[in-house]
N, C-alpha and C positions, 0 to 999 in steps of 0.2 A: 126757109125752115120747113115749108110744107112739101118740098119737092123730094121725091124718092131718089136717093143716090144712084148714080149710073151703075155701080157695081155693088157687090156685097162682100162681107167678110166670110171666109170659108170656115167650115166646121173642122174639127180635128180629123175626122174620117176623110174629108176631102184633101186636107193637107197631106196625110199619109199616102193617099192615092196618087197625088201629084208627085210626091217624092219617089214613089215606086216607079212612076212613069219616067222620071229623070234617070233613075238607076238602070231601067231597062234600055233606055236610049243610049246611055254612055256607061256600059258595065265596066269598062276598063278604068274609068275615072271615079265613078260614084259607088258608094257602098251605103246601104241602109240597114241598120241593125237596132235591136231593142237593147236599151241600157238600163232599164228599171221598170218598176211597176208601181202604180199609184196606190193609195190607200184602198180605193174601190176596185183594184185589180186591172185598171186600164194600163196598157203598155206605154212606155216613154220611148220615143224613137230618135235616133241620131242619124242624120244624113251627112256623110263625109265626102268631100270632093278633093281629090289629090291625096298624096301620101307623104309629102315632105314633113320633116321633123318639126319645123317651125309652124305654129298653128294659130289660127284665129277661131274662136268659138263664138257663135251667134245664138242667143237664147230668145225664144219667143214664148208668149203665153204665161209669163210669170204672174200677171194679173189678168184674170178672166175678162174684166170689163175694159181692157185696152187691146182691142182686136186688130189694130192696124199691123202689128208686128207679124202676124201670120202671113199676110200678103207680102210684107217686106222680105221675110225670110225666103220665100220662094223666088221673089224677084232678084235678090242678091245671089242665090244659088244659081239661077239661070245666067246671071251676068258673069259670074265666076267661070261657068262652063264656056260661055261665048268668048270671053276675053282671056286668052291664055296667059297674058302677062300678069294677071292677078294671081295666077297659080305658080309664078316663078319663084321657086324656093319656099312656097307657103302652101300649106293645106288648110282647107276651110271646113268647118264642122258646124252643123246646124241642129240644135235641139228643137224639134218641131213644136213641142208644147210642154212647158215645164209643169203645168198643172191641168192635166186633162179632166180631172174631176170638176174643177172650177169652171173650165170651159163648157162642160155639159150643162151648167146651171145658168150661165149668162146667155140669154136667148134673144138677142136683138141683132141679127146679122145685117139688117138694112134699116137702121132707125130713121124714121121720117122727121122726128123732132126730139128735143131733149126729154119731153114727156114720154114719148114712145120708147126711147132708150132706157129710161128708168123703169118702165113697166116690166122689162125683162132683166133688170140689173142684178148682178151678183159679184161680190168681191169678198173673199173669205176673211175671217178674223185673222189678226196678225200671226198668231202661232201656227196657223194652217197655211200660211203663204210660203212657198218654197224658198224664196230668196231671203225673207226676213226671219224665218223661224230660228236660225242660229243666234239671233240677237235677243230673243226672248225665251228660249228653251235651253235646257242643259243638253249636252251632246247625246246622252242616251235616250232622249225623247224626241229627237228630230224625225220629221215625217219622211217616208221613203222617197218622196220627190226630191227633198233636199239632199238626201244621201246619194241619189242618182246623179244630181247635178254636180255635187262636189267630187263624186267618183270620176265623172267625165273630166273635170278640171285636173284631178290628180293624174289621170291617164295622159291627157294631152299636153299639160303644162303650157297653156296658150300664152303667147306674148301679149295678146289682147283678147279680152272677153267683151263682147258687145251684147247688152241686154236691151231688148226692144220694148219700150214703154210708150204710153200715150196719155193724153188728157181729153176729157169730154169737151171742154170749152176753154180756149185760151190761146197759147202760142207754142212755139217749139223751143226747146232748150236741151243742153247736154250737161250731164254730170260726169265728172272724171274722178277716179280715185287717185290719179296722178296726172300731171299735166301732159298734154300732147301738143307740143309747139307746132304751130302752123294750121291747126284744125279750125280755128275760129273763122278764118277767111273763107274757105270753101263752104262752111256751114252757113255763114251769113249770105253768101252769094246765092246758094241754092234756095234759101228761104225767100229771098227777094224775088228771084226769078219765078217762083211758084206762088207768090202772093200769100205767104204764110208769115204771120208776125213772129218775131223773136221775143220770147218772154224773158225780159232782162232782169226781172225781180222775182223770180220763181220762189214761192214760199218753201218749196221742197229743198231748196239750196240756200235758205236764209243764213246769212253770216259766212257763206263760202266766198273766197276770193274768185274773181273772174279773170280768165286769160283772154277774154274778148266778150262782146255782147252775147249773152245767153249761153256762154261756155263756162261752167262753174267747176272749180277744182276743190276737192275735199281739203279742208284746213288741216293744219298740223295737229298731231294727237292731243296736245295740251289744251286745245280750244274746246270750250264747252258747247253743248247743243243749243240752238236758238230756242227750242221748246223743251225744257228739261223734263216736263211731265210725261212726254211720249215714251213708251217703254222700249221702242226699238232704237238701235244704234247702228248706223251704217257701217261702222268699222268692225262690227261682228257679223255682218251679213255675208252672203256668198259672193258679193261684189269683191270682197277683200281676199277671198280664197286664192285668187290668182297671184297675189303678191308673194306668196311663199315660194313661187317659182320665178320671180322676177317680172311677172306680168302686171297688167292693170286692167281696169274695167271702165268702159264707156257706157253710160245709160243715155239712150237717145229717145227723147220725148217728142211726140208730134200730136197736134190737135185734130179732133174730128170736126168740131166747129171752131172757127177762129174768131178772135176778138182783137180789134186794132187798138184796144185800150191797154193791153198788157205790155206794150213795148214803149211806153211813155217815160223817158228818163228825167222828165222835169221834176224838181223838188215838190213834194206835197206840202201845202201850207201849214197843215197841222196833223202830221201822221199819227202821233200818239193819241190824240182825241178821236181821230177817225177809227183807229184800231180798237179803241175802247168801245165805241158804238158797235163795231162788228162783233166784239166779244159778248156784248149784251145781247145782240140778236142771236148769236150762236147758242147761248144759254137758254133763251126764250124758246127758240125753235126745238131744241133738244128736249126741253121739258114737255113741250106739247106732244112729241112722239112718245116720250117715256110715259106720259099719262095714258095714252092709248094702249101702250104695251102693258102697263100695270093693270088696267081694267080688263084686258083680254086674257091675261095669263091664267086666271082660274078656269077659263073655258078651254084652254089649250091642253089641259090634262097631261102635263108632263112632257109635252112635245119638245124635242131638242134636236133640230136638224141644222145643217150648215147655214141656211138663211137666217134662222132665228139667232144662232150663235153670233153671226157676223153683225146683225143689227144691234144686239145687246153690247157687243164689244165696242162698236163705234160710239154708242151712247155713253158708255162708261169712260171714254176718253175725254168727253166734253168738259167736265168741271176743271180738270187740270189744265187742259189746253186753253180754256178761256182765261184762267188765272195767269198762265204764261203770257198771253197776249197783253194783258193789262200790266203785269209787273215788269216785264222785260222791255227795255228801250227798243224801239224798232231797229231791226238789223239793217234796214235799208230805208231811207227817207224819201224815196221816189214815189211818184204816182203809180208806177208799174208795180212796185212791191205792195203798196196798200191795196191795189186792185187784185193782186194774187192772193193776199190774205182774205179779201172779200170773197173771192171764188172758193177758197178752201173752207171758209166758215159757212158757206152755203152748202157745200158738198156733204159735209159730215152728217147733219140731220136729214138732208134730202135722201142720201143713200140708205140710212137706217130706216127711214119711212118707207122707201121703195121696197126694201127686202122684207120688212114686216108686213107690208101690204100683200106681197106674194104669199106669205105664210097664212094670213087671215083669209085671203081668197081661197086658199087650198082647203080651209076648214069651213068655208061659207060663214065666216064670223060677221056679226052685225057691225063691228067697228071698221070693216074694210072700206065702207063708203066714205067715212071721215078721212081715212088715210089717203084714199084716192084723190080726194079734194085737195089735200095738202100737197101731194106729189105733183099734181097738175099745176096748182098755183105757184109752188116754188120753182118748178121747172120753167114755167113761162116767165116768171120774174127774173130768173137767172139769165135766160136767153135775151130778154128785153134789156136788162141792165147792161149787159156786155155786148149788145148789138151783134148777136151771134150770126155767123154766116158759115154755111156748110163748105168744107174744104173738099173738093172732088177727091174721091178715093185714090185715083191715079196720082194726084199731087201729094197726098199723104205718103203714099208708098215711094214715089220717086224721091222726095226729100229725105225720107228716112234711109232709103237705099244709098243715096249719094253720101250721106253722112257716115254710114257704116263703112263704105269703101274708103272715104277720105281718112277716117280714123285708122283703118288698117294700114294704109300706105304711110301715113305720117308716123304712126307708132312703130312701124317696121324700121323706118330711118333712125328712130331714137334708140332702138334696142338691137342694132346690128352687132 
């Protein structure tokens, strides 16, 4: 936990510079162009490799706090350039960063610990997230980043969109909007070779059928969500935009720190009781952060920036989410699933506290010291409970890259 990672995550500027270098090296194959502008006026860039009509779209940076995808995107682009067979009848397109404004606010390029990671943490409120905005906003209020992403999908009509996500602590898993037969085997093999646990009970995919360990397929339209109170609906996200052209989306998750507790398929002896205790802790921790926020608000003098909006949005989710956990029978009765819920219930108040801490530090508010104590205590408890071990960055990238390529090859066979 205390060892500095061998490498670090690049900034958006460094990503663009690397993409320009690839284009300069292979000008007959690569094209880099701007496809949109963020709310703050930052450009959104698309790197295209090849000109075939059938297309794969790879999206990085949808969540600022999940930085592995930036490295993976460059690794896959280089692999596609080196391995001509990957371009046989297929063009590859790489949206370098779907949310450059968010990326500018998450400032932990080489985190030494979970505490260090959270000191620079940022993840926008749901309506400000490019992929999720369509599930919570009407079409006429979508942010420009979302419109740029859907515009690229409309133009390319990809048979596969891969969006690169990650988790701070846990394992690797894949979410598919439609099954990709054959993907589970190379995914599991890669994870095993690189010593990355497969998160078999990911709470993000609660209630989804699995086509293999850690490979989750979106359920039929009539199936209700596992957590009804959450405002977003994956079926209205940009993940589903590719379906109108016969395509599908694969979401590839990889951890920064791994926990060997998340792939335990053994039945939990009392999952409902355990989740009830987690819901109680979630409420308690969120109330503690809310108390600090309520006390500080009069001193913030109308301040309303993205960090504060995101912290408040996360806290507002807690009452409904805690009720969901208690009222809804566990979607999965394994130890892996209960562990995933445990991690989820730790993240929500911890992230809100971390972002609020950054706000209060920026105004030199006296409540910052209390929040720093909470962020430190909760980060250390999270790491200790899950026996966190750093996954070398090259392993994070290699596993995610292998999974992207495997998904593209298997999906191509299915959509010939």
